[in-house]
Structure formats: C-alpha cells, structure tokens
Backbone of each chain as nested JSON, in Angstrom:
{
  "chains": [
    {"id": "A", "residues": [
      {"number": 1, "name": "MET", "atoms": {"N": [62.813, 135.006, 109.663], "CA": [61.73, 134.006, 109.619], "C": [62.364, 132.627, 109.788]}},
      {"number": 2, "name": "PRO", "atoms": {"N": [61.708, 131.724, 110.517], "CA": [62.279, 130.393, 110.739], "C": [62.512, 129.627, 109.443]}},
      {"number": 3, "name": "LYS", "atoms": {"N": [63.54, 128.803, 109.458], "CA": [63.883, 127.983, 108.301], "C": [63.449, 126.542, 108.562]}},
      {"number": 4, "name": "PHE", "atoms": {"N": [63.073, 125.844, 107.489], "CA": [62.578, 124.466, 107.605], "C": [63.175, 123.58, 106.52]}},
      {"number": 5, "name": "MET", "atoms": {"N": [63.288, 122.285, 106.86], "CA": [63.612, 121.246, 105.885], "C": [62.407, 120.329, 105.811]}},
      {"number": 6, "name": "ASP", "atoms": {"N": [61.821, 120.185, 104.635], "CA": [60.737, 119.206, 104.531], "C": [61.141, 118.105, 103.567]}},
      {"number": 7, "name": "VAL", "atoms": {"N": [60.549, 116.939, 103.799], "CA": [60.926, 115.731, 103.083], "C": [59.683, 115.137, 102.437]}},
      {"number": 8, "name": "HIS", "atoms": {"N": [59.817, 114.763, 101.174], "CA": [58.755, 114.057, 100.449], "C": [59.246, 112.651, 100.142]}},
      {"number": 9, "name": "GLU", "atoms": {"N": [58.324, 111.698, 100.199], "CA": [58.651, 110.312, 99.849], "C": [57.811, 109.906, 98.639]}},
      {"number": 10, "name": "GLY", "atoms": {"N": [58.282, 108.91, 97.922], "CA": [57.471, 108.311, 96.862], "C": [57.544, 109.005, 95.521]}},
      {"number": 11, "name": "MET", "atoms": {"N": [58.461, 109.983, 95.383], "CA": [58.557, 110.681, 94.096], "C": [59.583, 109.969, 93.193]}},
      {"number": 12, "name": "TYR", "atoms": {"N": [59.311, 108.688, 92.959], "CA": [60.231, 107.863, 92.163], "C": [60.308, 108.37, 90.727]}},
      {"number": 13, "name": "GLY", "atoms": {"N": [61.51, 108.405, 90.211], "CA": [61.7, 108.769, 88.814], "C": [61.535, 110.255, 88.522]}},
      {"number": 14, "name": "VAL", "atoms": {"N": [61.526, 111.075, 89.565], "CA": [61.306, 112.511, 89.347], "C": [62.402, 113.073, 88.425]}},
      {"number": 15, "name": "THR", "atoms": {"N": [61.968, 113.804, 87.418], "CA": [62.881, 114.41, 86.446], "C": [63.141, 115.866, 86.816]}},
      {"number": 16, "name": "PRO", "atoms": {"N": [64.175, 116.473, 86.232], "CA": [64.394, 117.913, 86.465], "C": [63.152, 118.735, 86.111]}},
      {"number": 17, "name": "GLU", "atoms": {"N": [62.479, 118.375, 85.021], "CA": [61.299, 119.128, 84.599], "C": [60.164, 118.96, 85.609]}},
      {"number": 18, "name": "ALA", "atoms": {"N": [59.981, 117.741, 86.108], "CA": [58.912, 117.491, 87.083], "C": [59.194, 118.221, 88.39]}},
      {"number": 19, "name": "LEU", "atoms": {"N": [60.458, 118.244, 88.809], "CA": [60.778, 118.948, 90.059], "C": [60.586, 120.454, 89.872]}},
      {"number": 20, "name": "GLN", "atoms": {"N": [60.979, 120.95, 88.714], "CA": [60.802, 122.382, 88.45], "C": [59.312, 122.734, 88.448]}},
      {"number": 21, "name": "GLN", "atoms": {"N": [58.499, 121.881, 87.824], "CA": [57.053, 122.128, 87.798], "C": [56.454, 122.103, 89.2]}},
      {"number": 22, "name": "ALA", "atoms": {"N": [56.881, 121.11, 89.999], "CA": [56.363, 121.0, 91.366], "C": [56.776, 122.227, 92.183]}},
      {"number": 23, "name": "HIS", "atoms": {"N": [58.036, 122.63, 92.018], "CA": [58.543, 123.805, 92.734], "C": [57.766, 125.051, 92.309]}},
      {"number": 24, "name": "GLN", "atoms": {"N": [57.525, 125.178, 91.005], "CA": [56.792, 126.359, 90.518], "C": [55.371, 126.381, 91.074]}},
      {"number": 25, "name": "ALA", "atoms": {"N": [54.766, 125.195, 91.199], "CA": [53.411, 125.123, 91.766], "C": [53.401, 125.626, 93.207]}},
      {"number": 26, "name": "ASP", "atoms": {"N": [54.487, 125.358, 93.946], "CA": [54.626, 125.909, 95.299], "C": [54.798, 127.429, 95.249]}},
      {"number": 27, "name": "LEU", "atoms": {"N": [55.705, 127.866, 94.374], "CA": [56.001, 129.309, 94.295], "C": [54.749, 130.109, 93.94]}},
      {"number": 28, "name": "ASP", "atoms": {"N": [53.897, 129.51, 93.096], "CA": [52.712, 130.231, 92.628], "C": [51.755, 130.588, 93.764]}},
      {"number": 29, "name": "ILE", "atoms": {"N": [51.762, 129.795, 94.841], "CA": [50.785, 130.027, 95.907], "C": [51.422, 130.271, 97.27]}},
      {"number": 30, "name": "GLN", "atoms": {"N": [52.768, 130.225, 97.349], "CA": [53.423, 130.31, 98.655], "C": [53.13, 131.618, 99.385]}},
      {"number": 31, "name": "GLY", "atoms": {"N": [52.861, 132.679, 98.615], "CA": [52.582, 133.971, 99.233], "C": [51.329, 133.957, 100.095]}},
      {"number": 32, "name": "ASP", "atoms": {"N": [50.413, 133.042, 99.806], "CA": [49.179, 132.955, 100.588], "C": [49.463, 132.639, 102.054]}},
      {"number": 33, "name": "GLU", "atoms": {"N": [50.602, 131.964, 102.29], "CA": [50.932, 131.538, 103.655], "C": [52.226, 132.174, 104.152]}},
      {"number": 34, "name": "GLY", "atoms": {"N": [52.798, 133.078, 103.357], "CA": [54.04, 133.727, 103.776], "C": [55.248, 132.808, 103.744]}},
      {"number": 35, "name": "VAL", "atoms": {"N": [55.192, 131.776, 102.882], "CA": [56.301, 130.818, 102.769], "C": [57.242, 131.25, 101.649]}},
      {"number": 36, "name": "ASP", "atoms": {"N": [58.526, 130.95, 101.806], "CA": [59.533, 131.235, 100.774], "C": [60.317, 129.941, 100.524]}},
      {"number": 37, "name": "PHE", "atoms": {"N": [59.899, 129.186, 99.511], "CA": [60.633, 127.959, 99.147], "C": [61.902, 128.347, 98.405]}},
      {"number": 38, "name": "GLN", "atoms": {"N": [63.04, 127.813, 98.863], "CA": [64.325, 128.28, 98.353], "C": [65.043, 127.281, 97.459]}},
      {"number": 39, "name": "ARG", "atoms": {"N": [65.204, 126.064, 97.928], "CA": [65.935, 125.059, 97.159], "C": [65.264, 123.706, 97.342]}},
      {"number": 40, "name": "ALA", "atoms": {"N": [65.473, 122.821, 96.383], "CA": [64.981, 121.453, 96.521], "C": [65.946, 120.513, 95.814]}},
      {"number": 41, "name": "TRP", "atoms": {"N": [66.112, 119.331, 96.394], "CA": [67.003, 118.3, 95.855], "C": [66.219, 116.994, 95.798]}},
      {"number": 42, "name": "ALA", "atoms": {"N": [66.427, 116.218, 94.729], "CA": [65.661, 114.984, 94.564], "C": [66.562, 113.812, 94.198]}},
      {"number": 43, "name": "ASP", "atoms": {"N": [66.203, 112.651, 94.744], "CA": [66.831, 111.391, 94.379], "C": [65.764, 110.536, 93.696]}},
      {"number": 44, "name": "PRO", "atoms": {"N": [65.765, 110.477, 92.369], "CA": [64.726, 109.729, 91.651], "C": [64.672, 108.259, 92.052]}},
      {"number": 45, "name": "GLU", "atoms": {"N": [65.804, 107.691, 92.475], "CA": [65.839, 106.254, 92.768], "C": [65.131, 105.925, 94.081]}},
      {"number": 46, "name": "SER", "atoms": {"N": [65.411, 106.701, 95.135], "CA": [64.739, 106.446, 96.423], "C": [63.385, 107.141, 96.496]}},
      {"number": 47, "name": "GLY", "atoms": {"N": [63.129, 108.055, 95.554], "CA": [61.861, 108.786, 95.555], "C": [61.789, 109.886, 96.587]}},
      {"number": 48, "name": "LYS", "atoms": {"N": [62.94, 110.262, 97.168], "CA": [62.951, 111.29, 98.207], "C": [63.257, 112.672, 97.626]}},
      {"number": 49, "name": "VAL", "atoms": {"N": [62.579, 113.668, 98.174], "CA": [62.837, 115.065, 97.815], "C": [62.95, 115.86, 99.11]}},
      {"number": 50, "name": "TRP", "atoms": {"N": [63.951, 116.739, 99.175], "CA": [64.155, 117.62, 100.327], "C": [63.997, 119.062, 99.878]}},
      {"number": 51, "name": "CYS", "atoms": {"N": [63.251, 119.843, 100.643], "CA": [63.063, 121.265, 100.325], "C": [63.487, 122.112, 101.513]}},
      {"number": 52, "name": "VAL", "atoms": {"N": [64.223, 123.169, 101.242], "CA": [64.547, 124.172, 102.256], "C": [63.671, 125.397, 102.007]}},
      {"number": 53, "name": "SER", "atoms": {"N": [63.082, 125.894, 103.095], "CA": [62.221, 127.067, 102.976], "C": [62.321, 127.926, 104.225]}},
      {"number": 54, "name": "GLU", "atoms": {"N": [61.831, 129.145, 104.098], "CA": [61.558, 129.974, 105.261], "C": [60.046, 130.13, 105.341]}},
      {"number": 55, "name": "ALA", "atoms": {"N": [59.516, 130.07, 106.559], "CA": [58.063, 130.093, 106.71], "C": [57.707, 130.523, 108.128]}},
      {"number": 56, "name": "PRO", "atoms": {"N": [56.487, 131.002, 108.312], "CA": [56.049, 131.364, 109.663], "C": [56.012, 130.154, 110.589]}},
      {"number": 57, "name": "ASN", "atoms": {"N": [55.649, 128.988, 110.046], "CA": [55.573, 127.765, 110.847], "C": [55.457, 126.557, 109.906]}},
      {"number": 58, "name": "ALA", "atoms": {"N": [55.562, 125.355, 110.482], "CA": [55.565, 124.132, 109.672], "C": [54.219, 123.9, 108.986]}},
      {"number": 59, "name": "ASP", "atoms": {"N": [53.129, 124.267, 109.653], "CA": [51.819, 124.029, 109.048], "C": [51.613, 124.84, 107.773]}},
      {"number": 60, "name": "ALA", "atoms": {"N": [52.202, 126.025, 107.713], "CA": [52.101, 126.838, 106.495], "C": [52.732, 126.086, 105.321]}},
      {"number": 61, "name": "ILE", "atoms": {"N": [53.874, 125.446, 105.574], "CA": [54.546, 124.661, 104.534], "C": [53.682, 123.475, 104.126]}},
      {"number": 62, "name": "ARG", "atoms": {"N": [53.141, 122.77, 105.136], "CA": [52.287, 121.61, 104.834], "C": [51.105, 122.015, 103.958]}},
      {"number": 63, "name": "ARG", "atoms": {"N": [50.485, 123.146, 104.288], "CA": [49.309, 123.566, 103.511], "C": [49.68, 123.889, 102.064]}},
      {"number": 64, "name": "ILE", "atoms": {"N": [50.787, 124.591, 101.854], "CA": [51.172, 124.942, 100.48], "C": [51.505, 123.679, 99.679]}},
      {"number": 65, "name": "HIS", "atoms": {"N": [52.315, 122.796, 100.256], "CA": [52.689, 121.573, 99.528], "C": [51.445, 120.725, 99.227]}},
      {"number": 66, "name": "GLU", "atoms": {"N": [50.51, 120.688, 100.171], "CA": [49.306, 119.88, 99.953], "C": [48.453, 120.479, 98.834]}},
      {"number": 67, "name": "ARG", "atoms": {"N": [48.256, 121.792, 98.879], "CA": [47.469, 122.454, 97.825], "C": [48.153, 122.322, 96.466]}},
      {"number": 68, "name": "ALA", "atoms": {"N": [49.49, 122.292, 96.454], "CA": [50.231, 122.188, 95.194], "C": [50.243, 120.754, 94.661]}},
      {"number": 69, "name": "GLY", "atoms": {"N": [49.71, 119.816, 95.459], "CA": [49.565, 118.452, 94.969], "C": [50.664, 117.488, 95.371]}},
      {"number": 70, "name": "HIS", "atoms": {"N": [51.57, 117.919, 96.252], "CA": [52.644, 117.014, 96.69], "C": [52.877, 117.215, 98.183]}},
      {"number": 71, "name": "PRO", "atoms": {"N": [51.976, 116.63, 99.007], "CA": [52.082, 116.799, 100.457], "C": [53.438, 116.335, 100.99]}},
      {"number": 72, "name": "ALA", "atoms": {"N": [53.951, 117.053, 101.976], "CA": [55.224, 116.676, 102.594], "C": [55.003, 115.517, 103.551]}},
      {"number": 73, "name": "THR", "atoms": {"N": [55.961, 114.595, 103.579], "CA": [55.91, 113.483, 104.525], "C": [56.322, 113.955, 105.92]}},
      {"number": 74, "name": "GLU", "atoms": {"N": [57.348, 114.8, 105.967], "CA": [57.871, 115.314, 107.239], "C": [58.297, 116.761, 107.038]}},
      {"number": 75, "name": "VAL", "atoms": {"N": [58.135, 117.555, 108.089], "CA": [58.622, 118.945, 108.08], "C": [59.373, 119.185, 109.382]}},
      {"number": 76, "name": "TYR", "atoms": {"N": [60.605, 119.642, 109.29], "CA": [61.449, 119.883, 110.466], "C": [61.925, 121.328, 110.498]}},
      {"number": 77, "name": "PRO", "atoms": {"N": [61.875, 121.978, 111.655], "CA": [62.547, 123.264, 111.77], "C": [64.056, 123.03, 111.743]}},
      {"number": 78, "name": "VAL", "atoms": {"N": [64.795, 123.923, 111.106], "CA": [66.265, 123.801, 111.104], "C": [66.863, 125.142, 111.549]}},
      {"number": 79, "name": "PRO", "atoms": {"N": [66.788, 125.388, 112.858], "CA": [67.274, 126.669, 113.38], "C": [68.793, 126.782, 113.365]}},
      {"number": 80, "name": "VAL", "atoms": {"N": [69.47, 125.661, 113.11], "CA": [70.946, 125.647, 113.123], "C": [71.421, 125.289, 111.721]}},
      {"number": 81, "name": "GLU", "atoms": {"N": [72.339, 126.089, 111.173], "CA": [72.9, 125.75, 109.859], "C": [74.309, 126.286, 109.714]}},
      {"number": 82, "name": "VAL", "atoms": {"N": [75.026, 125.68, 108.817], "CA": [76.368, 126.18, 108.466], "C": [76.448, 126.256, 106.964]}}
    ]},
    {"id": "B", "residues": [
      {"number": 1, "name": "MET", "atoms": {"N": [80.78, 117.173, 89.322], "CA": [80.865, 116.085, 90.312], "C": [79.464, 115.85, 90.887]}},
      {"number": 2, "name": "PRO", "atoms": {"N": [79.108, 114.59, 91.127], "CA": [77.761, 114.3, 91.645], "C": [77.491, 114.981, 92.992]}},
      {"number": 3, "name": "LYS", "atoms": {"N": [76.244, 115.322, 93.187], "CA": [75.819, 115.966, 94.435], "C": [75.091, 114.931, 95.299]}},
      {"number": 4, "name": "PHE", "atoms": {"N": [75.199, 115.105, 96.618], "CA": [74.598, 114.162, 97.56], "C": [73.93, 114.904, 98.717]}},
      {"number": 5, "name": "MET", "atoms": {"N": [72.903, 114.247, 99.274], "CA": [72.287, 114.683, 100.526], "C": [72.524, 113.567, 101.531]}},
      {"number": 6, "name": "ASP", "atoms": {"N": [73.198, 113.879, 102.634], "CA": [73.32, 112.845, 103.663], "C": [72.612, 113.291, 104.927]}},
      {"number": 7, "name": "VAL", "atoms": {"N": [72.181, 112.295, 105.687], "CA": [71.341, 112.524, 106.855], "C": [71.997, 111.888, 108.073]}},
      {"number": 8, "name": "HIS", "atoms": {"N": [72.051, 112.638, 109.153], "CA": [72.537, 112.122, 110.435], "C": [71.363, 112.087, 111.41]}},
      {"number": 9, "name": "GLU", "atoms": {"N": [71.344, 111.072, 112.257], "CA": [70.307, 110.96, 113.29], "C": [70.978, 111.029, 114.661]}},
      {"number": 10, "name": "GLY", "atoms": {"N": [70.212, 111.401, 115.663], "CA": [70.687, 111.31, 117.046], "C": [71.508, 112.491, 117.524]}},
      {"number": 11, "name": "MET", "atoms": {"N": [71.572, 113.571, 116.712], "CA": [72.366, 114.731, 117.141], "C": [71.464, 115.703, 117.932]}},
      {"number": 12, "name": "TYR", "atoms": {"N": [70.884, 115.165, 118.989], "CA": [69.946, 115.947, 119.808], "C": [70.654, 117.128, 120.47]}},
      {"number": 13, "name": "GLY", "atoms": {"N": [70.011, 118.268, 120.449], "CA": [70.538, 119.431, 121.148], "C": [71.719, 120.085, 120.458]}},
      {"number": 14, "name": "VAL", "atoms": {"N": [71.956, 119.733, 119.2], "CA": [73.113, 120.292, 118.494], "C": [73.011, 121.832, 118.453]}},
      {"number": 15, "name": "THR", "atoms": {"N": [74.101, 122.477, 118.824], "CA": [74.161, 123.944, 118.849], "C": [74.826, 124.452, 117.57]}},
      {"number": 16, "name": "PRO", "atoms": {"N": [74.707, 125.744, 117.297], "CA": [75.425, 126.301, 116.145], "C": [76.931, 126.041, 116.241]}},
      {"number": 17, "name": "GLU", "atoms": {"N": [77.481, 126.157, 117.454], "CA": [78.921, 125.938, 117.627], "C": [79.285, 124.479, 117.352]}},
      {"number": 18, "name": "ALA", "atoms": {"N": [78.465, 123.564, 117.851], "CA": [78.737, 122.141, 117.643], "C": [78.638, 121.771, 116.168]}},
      {"number": 19, "name": "LEU", "atoms": {"N": [77.643, 122.338, 115.465], "CA": [77.509, 122.031, 114.035], "C": [78.693, 122.611, 113.265]}},
      {"number": 20, "name": "GLN", "atoms": {"N": [79.107, 123.81, 113.645], "CA": [80.248, 124.429, 112.98], "C": [81.516, 123.593, 113.204]}},
      {"number": 21, "name": "GLN", "atoms": {"N": [81.699, 123.115, 114.426], "CA": [82.871, 122.269, 114.729], "C": [82.835, 120.972, 113.935]}},
      {"number": 22, "name": "ALA", "atoms": {"N": [81.645, 120.354, 113.881], "CA": [81.508, 119.091, 113.139], "C": [81.786, 119.323, 111.655]}},
      {"number": 23, "name": "HIS", "atoms": {"N": [81.252, 120.425, 111.145], "CA": [81.45, 120.761, 109.733], "C": [82.937, 121.01, 109.459]}},
      {"number": 24, "name": "GLN", "atoms": {"N": [83.58, 121.719, 110.37], "CA": [85.008, 122.016, 110.183], "C": [85.835, 120.735, 110.215]}},
      {"number": 25, "name": "ALA", "atoms": {"N": [85.43, 119.793, 111.062], "CA": [86.138, 118.505, 111.116], "C": [86.037, 117.777, 109.777]}},
      {"number": 26, "name": "ASP", "atoms": {"N": [84.882, 117.922, 109.107], "CA": [84.749, 117.36, 107.753], "C": [85.651, 118.106, 106.769]}},
      {"number": 27, "name": "LEU", "atoms": {"N": [85.587, 119.43, 106.82], "CA": [86.361, 120.243, 105.868], "C": [87.854, 119.954, 105.98]}},
      {"number": 28, "name": "ASP", "atoms": {"N": [88.297, 119.696, 107.217], "CA": [89.73, 119.495, 107.447], "C": [90.284, 118.277, 106.711]}},
      {"number": 29, "name": "ILE", "atoms": {"N": [89.423, 117.285, 106.469], "CA": [89.922, 116.038, 105.854], "C": [89.217, 115.689, 104.54]}},
      {"number": 30, "name": "GLN", "atoms": {"N": [88.252, 116.506, 104.101], "CA": [87.466, 116.142, 102.929], "C": [88.318, 116.002, 101.665]}},
      {"number": 31, "name": "GLY", "atoms": {"N": [89.427, 116.731, 101.607], "CA": [90.286, 116.665, 100.434], "C": [90.875, 115.285, 100.21]}},
      {"number": 32, "name": "ASP", "atoms": {"N": [90.991, 114.497, 101.279], "CA": [91.54, 113.14, 101.159], "C": [90.693, 112.273, 100.242]}},
      {"number": 33, "name": "GLU", "atoms": {"N": [89.392, 112.607, 100.162], "CA": [88.47, 111.787, 99.363], "C": [87.843, 112.578, 98.215]}},
      {"number": 34, "name": "GLY", "atoms": {"N": [88.297, 113.816, 98.029], "CA": [87.741, 114.63, 96.946], "C": [86.314, 115.084, 97.19]}},
      {"number": 35, "name": "VAL", "atoms": {"N": [85.923, 115.192, 98.471], "CA": [84.562, 115.611, 98.825], "C": [84.539, 117.12, 99.07]}},
      {"number": 36, "name": "ASP", "atoms": {"N": [83.405, 117.75, 98.735], "CA": [83.218, 119.186, 98.991], "C": [81.907, 119.357, 99.758]}},
      {"number": 37, "name": "PHE", "atoms": {"N": [82.008, 119.438, 101.09], "CA": [80.81, 119.656, 101.911], "C": [80.41, 121.124, 101.808]}},
      {"number": 38, "name": "GLN", "atoms": {"N": [79.157, 121.365, 101.476], "CA": [78.732, 122.729, 101.143], "C": [77.846, 123.375, 102.193]}},
      {"number": 39, "name": "ARG", "atoms": {"N": [76.777, 122.713, 102.574], "CA": [75.849, 123.281, 103.544], "C": [75.366, 122.194, 104.476]}},
      {"number": 40, "name": "ALA", "atoms": {"N": [74.924, 122.601, 105.673], "CA": [74.317, 121.647, 106.599], "C": [73.247, 122.369, 107.405]}},
      {"number": 41, "name": "TRP", "atoms": {"N": [72.184, 121.633, 107.71], "CA": [71.059, 122.173, 108.472], "C": [70.735, 121.185, 109.591]}},
      {"number": 42, "name": "ALA", "atoms": {"N": [70.418, 121.697, 110.772], "CA": [70.178, 120.815, 111.907], "C": [68.892, 121.178, 112.642]}},
      {"number": 43, "name": "ASP", "atoms": {"N": [68.217, 120.137, 113.103], "CA": [67.059, 120.279, 113.984], "C": [67.425, 119.68, 115.336]}},
      {"number": 44, "name": "PRO", "atoms": {"N": [67.791, 120.512, 116.304], "CA": [68.231, 119.993, 117.606], "C": [67.178, 119.12, 118.287]}},
      {"number": 45, "name": "GLU", "atoms": {"N": [65.894, 119.373, 118.005], "CA": [64.833, 118.64, 118.7], "C": [64.703, 117.202, 118.196]}},
      {"number": 46, "name": "SER", "atoms": {"N": [64.703, 117.019, 116.878], "CA": [64.601, 115.656, 116.333], "C": [65.965, 114.986, 116.256]}},
      {"number": 47, "name": "GLY", "atoms": {"N": [67.03, 115.787, 116.403], "CA": [68.377, 115.233, 116.331], "C": [68.863, 114.962, 114.915]}},
      {"number": 48, "name": "LYS", "atoms": {"N": [68.139, 115.493, 113.917], "CA": [68.498, 115.23, 112.521], "C": [69.384, 116.347, 111.964]}},
      {"number": 49, "name": "VAL", "atoms": {"N": [70.338, 115.95, 111.127], "CA": [71.185, 116.895, 110.412], "C": [71.241, 116.457, 108.949]}},
      {"number": 50, "name": "TRP", "atoms": {"N": [71.108, 117.424, 108.052], "CA": [71.199, 117.165, 106.611], "C": [72.397, 117.919, 106.061]}},
      {"number": 51, "name": "CYS", "atoms": {"N": [73.206, 117.235, 105.24], "CA": [74.366, 117.872, 104.609], "C": [74.269, 117.731, 103.096]}},
      {"number": 52, "name": "VAL", "atoms": {"N": [74.547, 118.805, 102.391], "CA": [74.674, 118.767, 100.934], "C": [76.164, 118.825, 100.587]}},
      {"number": 53, "name": "SER", "atoms": {"N": [76.565, 117.946, 99.689], "CA": [77.971, 117.914, 99.281], "C": [78.085, 117.518, 97.82]}},
      {"number": 54, "name": "GLU", "atoms": {"N": [79.268, 117.749, 97.273], "CA": [79.645, 117.148, 96.006], "C": [80.765, 116.16, 96.304]}},
      {"number": 55, "name": "ALA", "atoms": {"N": [80.712, 115.016, 95.649], "CA": [81.677, 113.969, 95.968], "C": [81.774, 112.996, 94.809]}},
      {"number": 56, "name": "PRO", "atoms": {"N": [82.886, 112.249, 94.732], "CA": [83.015, 111.242, 93.675], "C": [81.955, 110.147, 93.802]}},
      {"number": 57, "name": "ASN", "atoms": {"N": [81.599, 109.808, 95.045], "CA": [80.594, 108.759, 95.284], "C": [80.171, 108.807, 96.754]}},
      {"number": 58, "name": "ALA", "atoms": {"N": [79.132, 108.037, 97.08], "CA": [78.566, 108.073, 98.431], "C": [79.543, 107.543, 99.48]}},
      {"number": 59, "name": "ASP", "atoms": {"N": [80.338, 106.541, 99.108], "CA": [81.264, 105.963, 100.09], "C": [82.321, 106.972, 100.531]}},
      {"number": 60, "name": "ALA", "atoms": {"N": [82.727, 107.853, 99.638], "CA": [83.703, 108.887, 100.018], "C": [83.123, 109.762, 101.129]}},
      {"number": 61, "name": "ILE", "atoms": {"N": [81.85, 110.101, 101.008], "CA": [81.184, 110.904, 102.047], "C": [81.114, 110.121, 103.356]}},
      {"number": 62, "name": "ARG", "atoms": {"N": [80.727, 108.848, 103.246], "CA": [80.633, 108.019, 104.464], "C": [81.971, 107.963, 105.186]}},
      {"number": 63, "name": "ARG", "atoms": {"N": [83.042, 107.791, 104.423], "CA": [84.362, 107.669, 105.057], "C": [84.763, 108.962, 105.765]}},
      {"number": 64, "name": "ILE", "atoms": {"N": [84.534, 110.11, 105.13], "CA": [84.92, 111.382, 105.754], "C": [84.103, 111.619, 107.026]}},
      {"number": 65, "name": "HIS", "atoms": {"N": [82.783, 111.435, 106.938], "CA": [81.936, 111.66, 108.124], "C": [82.318, 110.705, 109.262]}},
      {"number": 66, "name": "GLU", "atoms": {"N": [82.659, 109.479, 108.901], "CA": [83.011, 108.5, 109.937], "C": [84.332, 108.889, 110.6]}},
      {"number": 67, "name": "ARG", "atoms": {"N": [85.319, 109.246, 109.788], "CA": [86.617, 109.647, 110.348], "C": [86.483, 110.92, 111.185]}},
      {"number": 68, "name": "ALA", "atoms": {"N": [85.543, 111.791, 110.811], "CA": [85.348, 113.048, 111.546], "C": [84.544, 112.836, 112.827]}},
      {"number": 69, "name": "GLY", "atoms": {"N": [84.05, 111.605, 113.024], "CA": [83.398, 111.29, 114.287], "C": [81.881, 111.379, 114.29]}},
      {"number": 70, "name": "HIS", "atoms": {"N": [81.292, 111.59, 113.107], "CA": [79.821, 111.663, 113.054], "C": [79.338, 110.925, 111.801]}},
      {"number": 71, "name": "PRO", "atoms": {"N": [79.318, 109.586, 111.869], "CA": [78.92, 108.799, 110.7], "C": [77.521, 109.168, 110.209]}},
      {"number": 72, "name": "ALA", "atoms": {"N": [77.346, 109.155, 108.903], "CA": [76.033, 109.452, 108.309], "C": [75.127, 108.24, 108.44]}},
      {"number": 73, "name": "THR", "atoms": {"N": [73.847, 108.507, 108.722], "CA": [72.872, 107.423, 108.783], "C": [72.477, 106.987, 107.377]}},
      {"number": 74, "name": "GLU", "atoms": {"N": [72.314, 107.962, 106.495], "CA": [71.906, 107.686, 105.104], "C": [72.628, 108.662, 104.192]}},
      {"number": 75, "name": "VAL", "atoms": {"N": [72.953, 108.215, 102.987], "CA": [73.536, 109.075, 101.952], "C": [72.777, 108.83, 100.648]}},
      {"number": 76, "name": "TYR", "atoms": {"N": [72.256, 109.898, 100.064], "CA": [71.493, 109.783, 98.826], "C": [72.116, 110.642, 97.728]}},
      {"number": 77, "name": "PRO", "atoms": {"N": [72.218, 110.12, 96.509], "CA": [72.564, 110.991, 95.393], "C": [71.376, 111.918, 95.108]}},
      {"number": 78, "name": "VAL", "atoms": {"N": [71.663, 113.158, 94.764], "CA": [70.573, 114.091, 94.409], "C": [70.918, 114.736, 93.059]}},
      {"number": 79, "name": "PRO", "atoms": {"N": [70.742, 113.94, 91.98], "CA": [71.084, 114.439, 90.649], "C": [70.121, 115.495, 90.133]}},
      {"number": 80, "name": "VAL", "atoms": {"N": [68.985, 115.66, 90.827], "CA": [67.963, 116.617, 90.39], "C": [67.823, 117.687, 91.457]}},
      {"number": 81, "name": "GLU", "atoms": {"N": [67.877, 118.957, 91.041], "CA": [67.672, 120.038, 92.022], "C": [67.106, 121.268, 91.353]}},
      {"number": 82, "name": "VAL", "atoms": {"N": [66.48, 122.095, 92.163], "CA": [65.986, 123.395, 91.679], "C": [66.449, 124.447, 92.667]}}
    ]}
  ]
}
C-alpha cells in the first residue's frame, strides 16, 4: 500500500498526551478508509506535526484526519524511503 | 539525544538509488558531529525529502547535510512523538 507523509500546522504547544490522543482518534476510525497511521512527530514551538502512514490514497488520509478533528495541511506520497 | 525532523526542497525526481546515496553520504560523516540519521522519505514529484535524526542540536544536522551536498531547507526539533 502506498506510503504518505502528512503535515499539520498550528499545533502550538502540543504535549505528548495531546499527540497521543490525536493519534488515537485517528486509529479509532482509520479502518473506515483502509489507512494505517504509523508514526508521528511534533514540534510544539513551530506547531508542526508530521505523520507517516500507509493508505489507499491521500484523500483517505485527509478524510480521517478531518473527522478526527485535526485536518492535515499537506499530504505527500513518499514512494521513496531509506 | 534530541530528535529532529529536517526537510529538503527541490529534490525533484529523486530515485531510491539517489536517496540511498545521499543518505550514505550523511552516514559517512555524521560521526564528526555526533548525528544519527535514522530514516528518510522522499516525494519525487514535489521534490521534498524528510529526514528523522538524533543529534546534539540543529546546527550539527545542518553542517552534515551541507557537507554531504544536500543542505536542509528547514530543521525542526521533534521532542514529541508517538
């Protein structure tokens, strides 16, 4: 399944607990769209969050993040990785 | 050691071989600055590459990427992850 990197902006001050809660909200509904959210990293100071997932397509990721209450600013396919 | 996400722009058309070579160029000299580059993901279409590393500070990452021939556009600390 294709892999994606999505980026969120504006999550200033995000704590480990808040990121875990947001991630869990994705996990709770990701099956509806066949998405598999794998990892996420956050910088509380810049408010940026990056998520790596596998999904059928970018729109599936957008829909899950939007329903979970934290729409993605950008979603990129990442077919190349090391 | 602190973790970081750095972003490269303009790497249009990057192939798996090119990303592996670029990553290896980092690995070859990362010890000079105490950096540990762990993973990288690339979108050949947008030209963006994201790298996760552990490092003493952001400047150490900038110096290694610059010496390896692919300066980072942005480097963010990511103290929060899931």
